[in-house]
C-alpha positions in Angstrom: 84.9 236.1 74.4 81.6 234.7 73.3 81.9 235.8 69.7 85.3 234.1 69.5 83.8 230.8 70.9 80.9 231.1 68.4 83.3 231.7 65.5 85.4 228.6 66.5 82.3 226.5 66.7 81.1 227.7 63.3 84.4 227.0 61.7 84.6 223.5 63.3 81.0 222.8 62.1 81.9 224.0 58.6 84.9 221.7 58.5 82.9 218.7 59.6 80.4 219.3 56.9 83.1 219.6 54.3 84.7 216.4 55.5 81.6 214.3 54.8 82.5 211.8 52.0 80.2 211.8 49.0 79.7 208.6 46.9 77.6 207.5 44.0 74.7 205.3 45.0 72.6 203.0 42.8 71.7 199.3 42.3 70.9 197.3 39.2 69.8 193.7 39.1 70.6 191.7 35.9 72.2 194.9 34.5 75.8 196.1 34.4 74.9 199.8 34.7 72.7 201.8 37.0 71.6 205.5 37.3 73.6 206.9 40.3 72.6 209.6 42.7 75.1 211.4 45.0 74.7 210.6 48.7 76.5 211.7 51.8 78.2 209.0 53.8 78.6 208.6 57.5 81.9 208.8 59.4 84.1 205.8 58.7 82.4 204.9 55.4 84.2 204.4 52.1 82.8 204.5 48.6 82.1 201.0 47.3 81.3 199.3 44.0 80.2 195.7 44.1 80.0 193.8 40.8 78.3 190.4 40.9 78.5 187.5 38.5 76.0 184.7 39.1 75.6 181.7 36.9 72.7 179.4 37.3 72.4 177.7 34.0 72.3 181.2 32.5 74.5 184.2 33.4 73.3 187.2 35.5 75.4 190.3 36.0 74.5 192.9 38.6 76.1 196.0 40.2 75.7 198.1 43.3 77.3 201.4 44.4 77.2 203.3 47.7 78.7 203.9 51.1 79.9 201.1 53.3 82.0 200.5 56.4 84.0 197.4 57.3 83.8 195.7 54.0 86.8 193.7 52.7 88.1 195.6 49.7 90.0 194.6 46.6 88.8 191.0 46.9 86.7 188.6 44.9 84.6 186.3 47.1 83.6 183.3 45.0 82.0 179.9 45.0 81.2 177.1 42.6 79.3 173.8 42.3 79.9 172.8 38.7 80.2 174.3 35.2 76.5 175.5 35.4 76.4 177.0 38.9 78.9 179.6 40.2 79.1 182.9 42.0 81.7 185.6 42.3 81.6 189.3 43.1 84.3 192.0 43.0 84.4 194.5 45.9 86.2 197.7 45.1 86.5 200.6 47.6 88.0 204.1 47.5 88.2 207.1 49.8 87.7 210.3 47.9 84.5 212.1 46.8 82.7 210.3 43.9 85.5 208.0 43.3 83.2 205.0 42.7 82.2 206.1 39.2 83.3 203.0 37.4 80.6 200.5 36.5 80.6 196.7 36.4 84.1 195.1 36.5 84.8 191.4 36.9 88.4 190.2 36.5 89.1 186.7 35.2 90.0 184.3 38.1 91.9 182.0 35.8 92.1 178.2 35.9 91.1 176.5 39.2 94.1 175.5 41.3 92.7 174.5 44.7 91.7 171.4 46.5 88.8 169.1 45.7 85.3 169.2 47.3 82.2 167.1 46.9 79.8 168.5 44.2 76.0 168.1 43.8 72.9 170.0 43.1 69.2 169.1 43.7 66.2 171.3 43.0 63.0 171.6 45.1 64.6 170.4 48.4 66.3 171.8 51.5 67.3 168.3 52.7 70.7 168.3 51.0 72.0 166.4 48.0 74.2 163.3 47.6 77.6 164.1 46.1 78.8 161.6 43.5 81.3 163.9 41.8 84.2 166.2 42.9 84.9 169.8 41.8 88.3 171.5 41.9 88.2 174.7 43.9 89.4 178.0 42.5 92.1 178.7 45.1 94.3 176.7 47.4 92.6 177.9 50.6 89.0 177.5 49.5 86.5 175.6 51.6 83.9 173.0 50.9 80.3 174.3 51.0 76.9 173.0 51.8 74.0 175.3 51.1 70.2 174.7 51.2 67.6 177.4 50.8 65.3 179.4 48.6 66.8 182.0 46.3 65.3 184.7 44.1 67.4 185.2 41.0 68.1 188.7 39.4 65.3 188.1 36.8 62.7 187.4 39.6 62.8 183.6 39.2 62.5 181.8 42.6 63.9 178.4 43.2 64.6 176.1 46.2 67.6 173.8 46.1 70.5 172.2 47.9 74.1 172.3 46.6 77.6 171.2 47.6 80.7 172.7 46.1 83.6 175.1 46.8 83.6 178.5 48.4 86.2 181.1 49.3 87.0 181.8 53.0 85.9 185.4 52.5 82.5 184.3 51.3 82.2 182.0 54.3 82.7 185.1 56.5 80.3 187.3 54.5 77.7 184.5 54.5 75.8 185.8 51.5 75.2 189.1 53.1 76.6 191.3 50.3 74.8 189.9 47.4 73.6 192.4 44.8 71.3 190.7 42.3 70.5 187.5 44.2 68.2 187.5 47.2 68.3 184.6 49.7 64.7 184.4 50.8 65.3 181.5 53.2 68.6 179.9 54.2 68.3 176.5 55.8 72.0 175.6 55.7 75.2 177.4 55.0 78.3 175.4 56.1 81.9 175.8 55.2 84.4 173.0 56.0 88.0 172.2 55.1 88.6 169.7 52.3 89.2 166.2 53.6 91.9 163.7 52.6 95.4 164.2 51.1 96.0 165.6 47.7 96.9 162.2 46.4 93.6 160.7 47.6 91.7 163.6 46.1 93.4 163.1 42.7 92.5 159.4 42.7 88.9 160.3 43.7 88.7 162.9 40.9 89.7 160.3 38.3 87.0 157.8 39.5 84.2 160.4 39.4 84.9 161.8 36.0 
């Protein structure tokens, strides 16, 4: 009887080893390609590729691959302050061995079609900024954002600033925790709120702030 039990145990153990998901893993800041290695994931993980587009007066593209659990997949969290400052990243997941072979991929979001939010940017302060302009959000359900903190950019440049603008609800939930090339060194404020006022009031305000 014991040999039978041992055989069953060995078979079960072999099956559990075989069932471990393998994914490519690597990370590149300010680069769209990275040299991957093969890693074994833990139970419940999926293979993930995160492509990040960060514009802060110049454009940075970064990519990360690996194993992850509980990530929103097939979505593009995004945010924007003005034509010079914006962020978006594409989260792609899959469930078979080494399925995350593709490199950087960033679909075009198209023209903004959402509500309006106050927009401003001020360097060297975490005390906020005064919004004198409005920015149109990318999507209808986007929120208004207030952020203050110190950020390390993908090229190593460190800056402290306060901004107001738009952000997607998904990015509000993630709270900058899945960034690839950007590193938030200190976060003093990260607040998401619904746009205020009616669409008619927003359109009038947009005309007066152009």
